[in-house]
Backbone as JSON, one array per atom type, in Angstrom:
{
  "sequence": "MCRSTSGTALTEFALAAPLVMTAGLWGVESAHRAVVQMRISQISVLIADNASRVGENSLLGETKLYETDINDVLYGAHVQAGNFDLYKHGRVILSSLEVVPGTQDQQYIHWQRCKGELVHTSSYGHAGDGLMSGIPGMGPPGEEIIAFEGEAVMFVEVVYDYQPLISRAFTHADKISATAAFNVRDNRDLSQVYQHDAGDPDATADCNVYDGVATLG",
  "N": [[-50.96, -48.71, -8.23], [-47.58, -48.57, -9.14], [-45.33, -45.78, -9.17], [-42.61, -44.19, -10.77], [-40.17, -42.08, -9.42], [-37.67, -41.3, -9.96], [-36.91, -39.92, -12.24], [-37.97, -37.4, -11.76], [-36.44, -36.57, -9.54], [-33.93, -36.5, -10.7], [-34.28, -34.46, -12.54], [-34.77, -32.3, -10.81], [-32.3, -32.16, -9.54], [-30.68, -31.49, -11.71], [-31.63, -28.95, -12.24], [-31.05, -27.61, -9.88], [-28.31, -27.91, -9.47], [-26.59, -26.06, -11.0], [-27.13, -23.66, -9.62], [-26.31, -24.24, -7.01], [-23.61, -24.78, -7.47], [-22.76, -22.3, -8.47], [-23.19, -20.68, -6.22], [-21.37, -21.87, -4.49], [-18.9, -21.39, -5.8], [-18.92, -18.61, -5.77], [-18.73, -18.21, -3.02], [-16.16, -19.26, -2.5], [-14.57, -17.49, -4.02], [-15.17, -15.07, -2.75], [-14.13, -15.55, -0.2], [-11.44, -15.79, -0.83], [-10.91, -13.21, -1.78], [-11.28, -11.77, 0.57], [-9.13, -12.69, 2.07], [-7.0, -11.7, 0.53], [-7.48, -8.94, 0.8], [-6.99, -8.66, 3.54], [-4.26, -9.32, 3.61], [-3.17, -7.25, 2.03], [-3.78, -5.06, 3.64], [-2.21, -5.7, 5.87], [0.32, -5.54, 4.71], [0.47, -2.79, 4.11], [0.56, -1.72, 6.69], [2.95, -2.89, 7.57], [4.85, -1.66, 5.87], [4.58, 1.09, 6.56], [5.24, 0.98, 9.29], [7.88, -0.08, 9.26], [9.14, 1.93, 7.73], [9.03, 4.0, 9.5], [10.94, 3.38, 11.32], [13.48, 3.03, 10.21], [16.88, 4.08, 9.33], [20.06, 5.77, 9.85], [22.11, 6.4, 12.6], [23.63, 9.52, 13.4], [26.54, 11.53, 14.25], [25.55, 13.81, 15.32], [23.35, 13.1, 16.65], [20.94, 12.9, 15.39], [18.9, 10.85, 13.33], [19.68, 9.77, 10.12], [17.96, 9.4, 7.08], [18.27, 7.25, 4.38], [18.26, 6.66, 0.8], [18.68, 3.98, 0.34], [17.63, 2.84, 2.62], [14.88, 3.23, 2.27], [14.52, 1.72, -0.05], [15.05, -0.81, 0.96], [12.89, -1.15, 2.7], [10.76, -1.2, 0.87], [11.46, -3.47, -0.55], [11.14, -5.37, 1.42], [8.37, -5.41, 1.61], [7.77, -6.57, -0.81], [8.75, -9.17, -0.39], [7.12, -9.96, 1.73], [4.64, -10.0, 0.46], [4.76, -12.2, -1.19], [3.49, -14.7, -3.34], [1.58, -13.0, -4.36], [2.48, -11.12, -6.09], [2.93, -8.29, -5.7], [4.13, -5.9, -6.75], [3.86, -6.24, -9.45], [1.15, -6.26, -9.95], [0.23, -4.16, -8.47], [0.53, -1.03, -6.6], [2.59, 0.87, -4.53], [2.68, 3.62, -2.43], [4.63, 5.71, -0.66], [4.69, 8.24, 1.68], [6.07, 11.17, 3.2], [4.74, 12.9, 5.63], [4.78, 16.09, 6.93], [5.41, 19.06, 8.96], [5.48, 22.29, 7.66], [8.62, 23.83, 7.67], [9.31, 26.43, 9.99], [6.71, 27.05, 10.51], [3.87, 26.4, 12.65], [1.91, 24.41, 12.4], [1.36, 23.87, 9.73], [0.57, 21.64, 7.35], [2.35, 19.49, 5.1], [3.41, 17.53, 2.24], [6.43, 16.25, 2.25], [8.17, 14.47, 0.83], [7.82, 11.77, -1.56], [7.84, 8.29, -2.29], [7.6, 5.65, -4.64], [6.46, 2.44, -5.83], [5.83, -0.14, -8.17], [3.92, -1.57, -10.89], [1.31, -0.91, -11.49], [-0.72, 1.6, -12.78], [-1.34, 4.25, -10.99], [-2.04, 7.13, -9.22], [-1.36, 8.96, -6.21], [-4.04, 9.02, -3.9], [-4.24, 10.88, -1.98], [-2.64, 13.11, -2.17], [0.4, 14.73, -3.36], [4.02, 14.88, -3.6], [5.25, 17.86, -2.24], [2.79, 19.07, -2.05], [0.88, 21.33, -0.14], [2.93, 22.94, 0.66], [2.81, 25.63, -0.02], [0.21, 26.54, 0.7], [-0.78, 24.82, 2.58], [-2.26, 21.73, 3.72], [-5.02, 19.68, 4.86], [-4.01, 17.4, 5.96], [-3.31, 13.88, 5.6], [-5.26, 11.33, 4.18], [-8.61, 9.86, 4.19], [-11.31, 12.21, 3.58], [-12.12, 14.15, 6.39], [-10.98, 12.34, 8.08], [-8.31, 12.78, 8.29], [-4.81, 12.25, 8.79], [-2.39, 13.89, 10.78], [0.79, 15.59, 11.1], [3.11, 16.53, 13.68], [4.89, 19.46, 14.77], [8.3, 19.39, 13.93], [8.32, 16.67, 13.68], [7.57, 13.64, 11.82], [5.27, 11.84, 9.77], [4.93, 8.65, 8.51], [3.17, 7.86, 5.83], [1.27, 5.51, 4.15], [-0.01, 4.27, 1.14], [-1.52, 1.58, -0.4], [-2.37, 0.05, -3.36], [-4.01, -2.48, -5.12], [-4.47, -4.47, -7.92], [-6.91, -6.64, -8.05], [-6.47, -10.12, -8.36], [-8.38, -12.57, -9.5], [-9.32, -15.75, -8.1], [-10.98, -17.53, -9.38], [-12.93, -16.23, -11.19], [-13.58, -12.9, -12.37], [-16.24, -12.41, -12.4], [-17.33, -13.16, -10.03], [-16.68, -11.33, -8.11], [-16.96, -8.06, -6.61], [-15.39, -5.85, -6.97], [-12.59, -4.43, -8.67], [-10.2, -3.41, -7.74], [-8.2, -3.34, -4.79], [-7.59, -1.51, -1.89], [-5.54, -0.01, 0.68], [-4.58, 1.8, 3.59], [-2.07, 3.12, 5.81], [-0.46, 4.51, 8.7], [2.33, 5.73, 10.51], [3.98, 7.38, 13.17], [7.26, 8.72, 12.95], [9.78, 7.01, 14.67], [12.11, 7.89, 15.9], [14.56, 10.54, 16.46], [14.58, 11.99, 13.73], [16.47, 13.32, 11.02], [14.98, 15.62, 9.12], [15.52, 17.07, 6.88], [16.18, 16.09, 4.34], [16.22, 13.22, 2.08], [18.9, 11.12, 2.15], [21.88, 10.31, 0.2], [24.31, 7.75, 0.11], [26.59, 7.96, -1.42], [27.13, 10.59, -3.33], [28.3, 10.76, -5.8], [27.91, 8.32, -6.91], [25.02, 7.57, -6.94], [22.4, 5.83, -5.18], [19.58, 3.86, -6.31], [16.48, 5.54, -6.75], [13.16, 5.35, -5.68], [11.24, 6.45, -7.75], [8.28, 8.32, -8.26], [7.37, 8.83, -10.77], [7.93, 6.69, -12.24], [6.92, 3.52, -13.3], [7.41, 0.58, -12.27], [8.09, -2.88, -11.6], [10.19, -3.74, -10.14], [11.84, -4.58, -7.29], [14.48, -3.79, -5.22], [17.2, -4.62, -3.03], [18.77, -2.29, -0.87]],
  "CA": [[-50.03, -48.72, -9.36], [-46.32, -47.94, -8.73], [-44.85, -44.69, -10.02], [-41.18, -43.92, -10.63], [-39.86, -40.66, -9.15], [-36.24, -41.07, -10.22], [-36.79, -38.88, -13.26], [-38.23, -36.11, -11.12], [-35.27, -36.24, -8.72], [-32.83, -36.15, -11.6], [-34.6, -33.14, -13.09], [-34.56, -31.32, -9.74], [-30.85, -32.02, -9.36], [-30.15, -30.77, -12.87], [-32.01, -27.55, -12.12], [-30.43, -27.01, -8.69], [-26.84, -28.01, -9.49], [-25.91, -24.8, -11.39], [-27.27, -22.65, -8.57], [-25.46, -24.65, -5.89], [-22.22, -24.6, -7.9], [-22.5, -20.86, -8.54], [-23.09, -20.19, -4.84], [-20.11, -22.36, -3.95], [-17.8, -20.65, -6.42], [-18.97, -17.24, -5.24], [-18.2, -18.26, -1.66], [-14.71, -19.45, -2.57], [-13.97, -16.24, -4.5], [-15.34, -14.06, -1.7], [-13.17, -15.86, 0.86], [-10.11, -15.46, -1.36], [-10.78, -11.76, -1.81], [-11.13, -11.32, 1.95], [-7.74, -12.99, 2.46], [-6.14, -10.74, -0.17], [-7.7, -7.64, 1.45], [-6.27, -8.7, 4.82], [-2.83, -9.29, 3.33], [-2.82, -5.91, 1.56], [-3.82, -4.2, 4.83], [-1.03, -6.03, 6.67], [1.49, -5.01, 4.01], [0.5, -1.34, 4.29], [1.03, -1.49, 8.06], [4.36, -3.28, 7.61], [5.66, -0.63, 5.21], [4.56, 2.31, 7.38], [5.97, 0.7, 10.53], [9.32, -0.17, 8.96], [9.62, 3.24, 7.28], [9.11, 4.88, 10.67], [12.03, 2.93, 12.18], [14.79, 2.91, 9.55], [17.77, 5.24, 9.33], [21.37, 5.58, 10.46], [22.43, 7.43, 13.58], [24.78, 10.37, 13.08], [27.23, 12.06, 15.42], [24.75, 14.91, 15.86], [22.24, 12.55, 17.41], [19.77, 12.74, 14.54], [18.95, 9.71, 12.42], [19.58, 10.12, 8.71], [17.27, 8.44, 6.23], [18.92, 7.11, 3.08], [17.47, 6.0, -0.24], [18.81, 2.53, 0.52], [16.69, 2.45, 3.68], [13.55, 3.16, 1.66], [14.53, 0.57, -0.95], [14.96, -2.03, 1.78], [11.51, -1.24, 3.18], [9.93, -1.61, -0.25], [11.8, -4.86, -0.85], [10.51, -6.17, 2.46], [6.96, -5.57, 1.24], [7.77, -7.54, -1.91], [8.93, -10.49, 0.22], [5.92, -10.24, 2.52], [3.51, -10.25, -0.44], [4.89, -13.54, -1.73], [2.98, -14.98, -4.69], [0.6, -12.0, -4.8], [3.11, -10.25, -7.1], [2.47, -6.95, -5.33], [4.61, -4.83, -7.62], [3.4, -6.49, -10.81], [-0.28, -5.96, -10.03], [-0.16, -3.11, -7.53], [1.3, 0.21, -6.46], [2.83, 1.33, -3.16], [3.06, 5.04, -2.36], [5.1, 6.06, 0.68], [4.79, 9.7, 1.8], [6.51, 11.75, 4.47], [3.89, 14.04, 6.0], [5.51, 16.89, 7.91], [4.99, 20.45, 9.15], [6.36, 23.21, 6.92], [9.57, 24.49, 8.57], [9.01, 27.82, 10.29], [5.3, 27.17, 10.88], [3.52, 25.55, 13.8], [1.08, 23.24, 12.08], [1.01, 23.8, 8.31], [0.89, 20.3, 6.87], [2.75, 19.33, 3.7], [4.05, 16.26, 1.9], [7.82, 16.6, 1.95], [8.64, 13.61, -0.27], [7.11, 10.53, -1.84], [8.52, 7.23, -3.03], [6.58, 4.75, -5.18], [6.92, 1.22, -6.48], [4.76, -0.97, -8.71], [3.57, -1.36, -12.29], [-0.06, -0.42, -11.63], [-0.8, 3.05, -13.0], [-2.22, 4.84, -9.97], [-1.43, 8.24, -8.5], [-1.83, 9.03, -4.83], [-5.4, 9.53, -3.66], [-4.22, 11.79, -0.84], [-1.7, 14.21, -2.36], [1.68, 14.46, -4.01], [5.16, 15.56, -3.0], [5.18, 19.31, -2.38], [1.45, 19.58, -1.71], [0.78, 21.95, 1.18], [4.07, 23.8, 0.95], [2.43, 27.02, -0.17], [-1.03, 26.91, 1.39], [-1.13, 23.84, 3.6], [-3.3, 20.74, 3.47], [-5.56, 19.24, 6.16], [-3.35, 16.16, 6.38], [-3.44, 12.82, 4.6], [-6.26, 10.32, 4.53], [-9.97, 10.16, 3.72], [-11.86, 13.47, 4.1], [-12.66, 14.07, 7.74], [-10.2, 11.37, 8.87], [-6.91, 13.02, 7.92], [-3.71, 12.12, 9.74], [-1.54, 15.09, 10.76], [2.09, 15.52, 11.75], [3.38, 17.6, 14.64], [6.1, 20.23, 14.46], [9.56, 18.7, 14.19], [8.15, 15.23, 13.54], [7.08, 13.21, 10.51], [4.41, 10.66, 9.72], [5.08, 7.82, 7.31], [1.83, 7.52, 5.36], [1.38, 4.53, 3.07], [-1.19, 3.85, 0.38], [-1.28, 0.41, -1.24], [-3.49, -0.28, -4.27], [-3.71, -3.76, -5.76], [-5.44, -4.93, -8.91], [-7.25, -7.98, -7.56], [-6.34, -11.24, -9.28], [-9.37, -13.55, -9.03], [-8.98, -17.16, -8.05], [-11.84, -18.23, -10.34], [-13.38, -15.31, -12.24], [-14.0, -11.57, -11.91], [-17.7, -12.39, -12.32], [-17.75, -13.47, -8.67], [-16.22, -10.31, -7.18], [-17.64, -6.79, -6.88], [-14.44, -4.74, -7.15], [-11.35, -4.81, -9.35], [-9.02, -2.96, -7.01], [-8.2, -3.36, -3.33], [-6.69, -0.47, -1.38], [-5.38, 0.07, 2.13], [-3.67, 2.86, 4.04], [-1.55, 2.99, 7.17], [0.4, 5.64, 9.06], [3.07, 5.63, 11.76], [4.91, 8.45, 13.49], [8.67, 8.33, 12.97], [10.04, 6.59, 16.05], [13.32, 8.47, 16.49], [14.82, 11.94, 16.13], [15.05, 11.91, 12.34], [16.83, 14.51, 10.24], [13.91, 15.75, 8.14], [15.9, 18.01, 5.83], [16.23, 15.44, 3.03], [16.57, 11.8, 2.02], [20.32, 11.18, 1.8], [22.59, 9.32, -0.6], [25.6, 7.38, 0.7], [27.65, 8.46, -2.3], [26.5, 11.46, -4.32], [28.91, 10.49, -7.09], [27.36, 7.04, -7.39], [23.79, 7.52, -6.14], [21.56, 4.63, -5.18], [18.31, 4.0, -7.01], [15.39, 6.22, -6.06], [11.84, 4.83, -6.07], [10.61, 7.64, -8.33], [6.85, 8.16, -8.48], [7.09, 8.96, -12.19], [8.32, 5.42, -12.85], [6.01, 2.41, -12.97], [8.12, -0.67, -12.47], [7.82, -3.91, -10.59], [11.47, -4.23, -9.65], [12.17, -4.17, -5.92], [15.86, -4.19, -4.97], [17.75, -4.33, -1.72], [19.81, -1.28, -0.8]],
  "C": [[-48.76, -47.95, -8.97], [-45.91, -46.87, -9.72], [-43.37, -44.46, -9.75], [-40.95, -42.42, -10.46], [-38.41, -40.32, -9.46], [-36.03, -39.97, -11.26], [-37.01, -37.5, -12.7], [-37.03, -35.64, -10.31], [-34.11, -35.81, -9.59], [-33.04, -34.77, -12.21], [-34.35, -32.04, -12.07], [-33.07, -31.07, -9.51], [-30.23, -31.21, -10.49], [-30.46, -29.28, -12.79], [-31.26, -26.86, -10.97], [-28.91, -26.96, -8.77], [-26.15, -26.72, -9.92], [-25.98, -23.73, -10.31], [-26.36, -22.96, -7.39], [-23.99, -24.42, -6.25], [-21.85, -23.12, -7.95], [-22.32, -20.27, -7.15], [-21.77, -20.63, -4.21], [-18.91, -21.62, -4.49], [-17.74, -19.21, -5.93], [-18.4, -17.2, -3.83], [-16.69, -18.4, -1.63], [-14.02, -18.16, -3.0], [-14.05, -15.15, -3.45], [-14.34, -14.28, -0.57], [-11.75, -15.5, 0.42], [-9.89, -13.96, -1.38], [-10.59, -11.2, -0.41], [-9.7, -11.56, 2.45], [-6.78, -11.99, 1.81], [-6.27, -9.35, 0.46], [-6.94, -7.57, 2.77], [-4.77, -8.59, 4.6], [-2.38, -7.9, 2.87], [-2.82, -4.93, 2.74], [-2.59, -4.44, 5.7], [0.24, -5.46, 6.03], [1.59, -3.5, 4.18], [1.0, -0.97, 5.69], [2.51, -1.8, 8.18], [5.24, -2.19, 7.02], [5.73, 0.63, 6.07], [5.38, 2.13, 8.66], [7.48, 0.67, 10.27], [9.9, 1.17, 8.53], [9.78, 4.21, 8.45], [10.31, 4.55, 11.55], [13.42, 3.05, 11.55], [15.59, 4.2, 9.62], [19.08, 4.9, 10.02], [21.66, 6.74, 11.4], [23.67, 8.22, 13.15], [25.4, 10.89, 14.38], [26.45, 13.19, 16.08], [23.55, 14.41, 16.64], [20.97, 12.38, 16.61], [19.97, 11.54, 13.61], [18.77, 10.19, 10.99], [18.89, 9.01, 7.94], [17.91, 8.44, 4.85], [17.98, 6.43, 2.08], [17.54, 4.48, -0.09], [17.87, 2.02, 1.6], [15.28, 2.27, 3.1], [13.46, 1.96, 0.72], [14.4, -0.74, -0.19], [13.54, -2.24, 2.3], [10.59, -1.74, 2.07], [10.21, -3.05, -0.66], [11.16, -5.79, 0.17], [9.04, -6.42, 2.17], [6.82, -6.59, 0.12], [7.89, -8.97, -1.37], [7.68, -10.9, 0.97], [4.74, -10.62, 1.62], [3.56, -11.64, -1.05], [4.32, -13.67, -3.13], [1.87, -14.04, -5.14], [1.15, -11.1, -5.9], [2.67, -8.8, -6.9], [2.88, -5.89, -6.33], [4.29, -5.06, -9.1], [1.95, -6.05, -10.99], [-0.71, -4.79, -9.15], [0.77, -1.91, -7.54], [1.39, 0.57, -4.98], [3.31, 2.77, -3.21], [3.37, 5.37, -0.91], [5.33, 7.56, 0.73], [5.3, 10.09, 3.17], [5.7, 13.01, 4.72], [4.57, 14.8, 7.13], [4.85, 18.26, 8.06], [5.99, 21.34, 8.42], [7.3, 23.9, 7.9], [9.24, 25.97, 8.75], [7.56, 28.07, 10.61], [5.02, 26.22, 12.04], [2.77, 24.29, 13.4], [0.68, 23.13, 10.61], [1.5, 22.48, 7.72], [1.35, 20.32, 5.4], [3.4, 17.97, 3.5], [5.46, 16.58, 1.42], [8.35, 15.78, 0.78], [7.75, 12.39, -0.39], [8.02, 9.56, -2.57], [7.46, 6.2, -3.43], [7.23, 3.52, -5.8], [5.7, 0.44, -6.97], [4.39, -0.59, -10.13], [2.17, -0.8, -12.49], [-0.06, 1.1, -11.77], [-1.83, 3.63, -12.04], [-1.45, 5.96, -9.28], [-2.06, 8.34, -7.12], [-3.23, 9.63, -4.73], [-5.4, 10.65, -2.63], [-3.18, 12.9, -0.97], [-0.38, 13.75, -2.94], [2.79, 15.26, -3.33], [5.08, 17.06, -3.28], [3.82, 19.9, -2.05], [1.45, 20.15, -0.29], [1.89, 22.92, 1.49], [3.7, 25.27, 0.9], [1.22, 27.4, 0.68], [-1.47, 25.92, 2.45], [-2.23, 22.91, 3.14], [-3.82, 20.26, 4.82], [-4.86, 18.03, 6.74], [-3.46, 15.15, 5.26], [-4.41, 11.76, 5.09], [-7.61, 10.7, 3.98], [-10.48, 11.47, 4.31], [-12.51, 13.29, 5.47], [-11.9, 13.12, 8.65], [-8.7, 11.56, 8.63], [-5.96, 12.82, 9.11], [-2.87, 13.39, 9.64], [-0.21, 14.8, 11.46], [2.22, 16.69, 12.72], [4.72, 18.25, 14.31], [7.35, 19.46, 14.85], [9.48, 17.19, 14.06], [7.65, 14.91, 12.12], [6.21, 11.98, 10.67], [4.67, 9.93, 8.41], [3.69, 7.32, 6.92], [1.96, 6.63, 4.13], [0.02, 4.26, 2.45], [-0.78, 2.68, -0.51], [-2.53, 0.15, -2.06], [-3.1, -1.52, -5.05], [-4.84, -4.14, -6.7], [-5.74, -6.4, -8.62], [-7.17, -9.03, -8.66], [-7.26, -12.37, -8.82], [-8.84, -14.97, -9.05], [-9.73, -17.94, -9.12], [-12.22, -17.31, -11.5], [-13.77, -13.98, -11.62], [-15.52, -11.48, -11.78], [-18.19, -12.6, -10.89], [-17.28, -12.43, -7.66], [-16.78, -8.95, -7.58], [-16.68, -5.64, -7.15], [-13.16, -5.25, -7.79], [-10.12, -4.47, -8.52], [-9.25, -2.99, -5.5], [-7.21, -2.3, -2.86], [-6.65, -0.5, 0.14], [-4.41, 1.2, 2.44], [-3.21, 2.56, 5.46], [-0.63, 4.17, 7.44], [1.05, 5.39, 10.41], [3.92, 6.88, 11.94], [6.33, 7.91, 13.44], [9.09, 8.13, 14.42], [11.24, 7.28, 16.7], [13.45, 9.94, 16.08], [15.43, 12.0, 14.74], [15.39, 13.28, 11.78], [15.83, 14.61, 9.09], [14.29, 16.62, 6.94], [15.86, 17.38, 4.44], [16.35, 13.93, 3.2], [17.97, 11.73, 1.44], [20.74, 10.07, 0.84], [23.91, 9.01, 0.1], [26.76, 7.94, -0.11], [27.0, 9.27, -3.41], [27.06, 11.22, -5.72], [28.41, 9.2, -7.73], [26.05, 6.78, -6.64], [23.05, 6.19, -6.27], [20.25, 4.91, -5.89], [17.28, 4.69, -6.13], [14.06, 5.68, -6.59], [10.97, 6.0, -6.54], [9.14, 7.37, -8.63], [6.44, 8.4, -9.93], [7.43, 7.68, -12.96], [7.37, 4.33, -12.37], [6.72, 1.1, -13.28], [7.84, -1.63, -11.32], [9.08, -4.46, -9.98], [11.72, -3.68, -8.25], [13.57, -4.69, -5.61], [16.25, -3.87, -3.54], [18.8, -3.25, -1.84], [19.87, -0.35, -1.99]]
}
């Protein structure tokens, strides 16, 4: 006597389809998150590298860093991020790690510049930290980056509120973060960040401001 198995196959498919679809969607979301993580890491390196190179040579032989230079670096990150909307969903914190003048190795954060609408304060210190008592450097505990006397390290922290491709249900973390650090490449004047015209100062990427506007110069 012949028996029909089509109903059984249809039932098995109906039971398996949600699991297969869920696994597929999870795989797509995981791959997308990995791409975003890679891009955020690349952007942190780009900012630190560019910040270590910019400045204008002076007659004294030292390179002066201007607010416009920092603004250009931050704008470059905005361009590099493309449709990720880095400054709408994230925060960039650029720090100048230096040695306190008059000491041999006392680390401190001379200045910080920030950009982005995401409310996030630096995980590794704020401007002025270390000036009185010193800090071990910047970075995760036990892995701190340090500066050498007369030099500076451009330390960058990027935090991004992950925007899922499908749903947050398929990802394990809401925020993606990355850090990068580069030694300043030239003989930079470390006394301050300059303005081209004190009477008409350029915009400063103030860390007390949470905005997504990145401007050139």
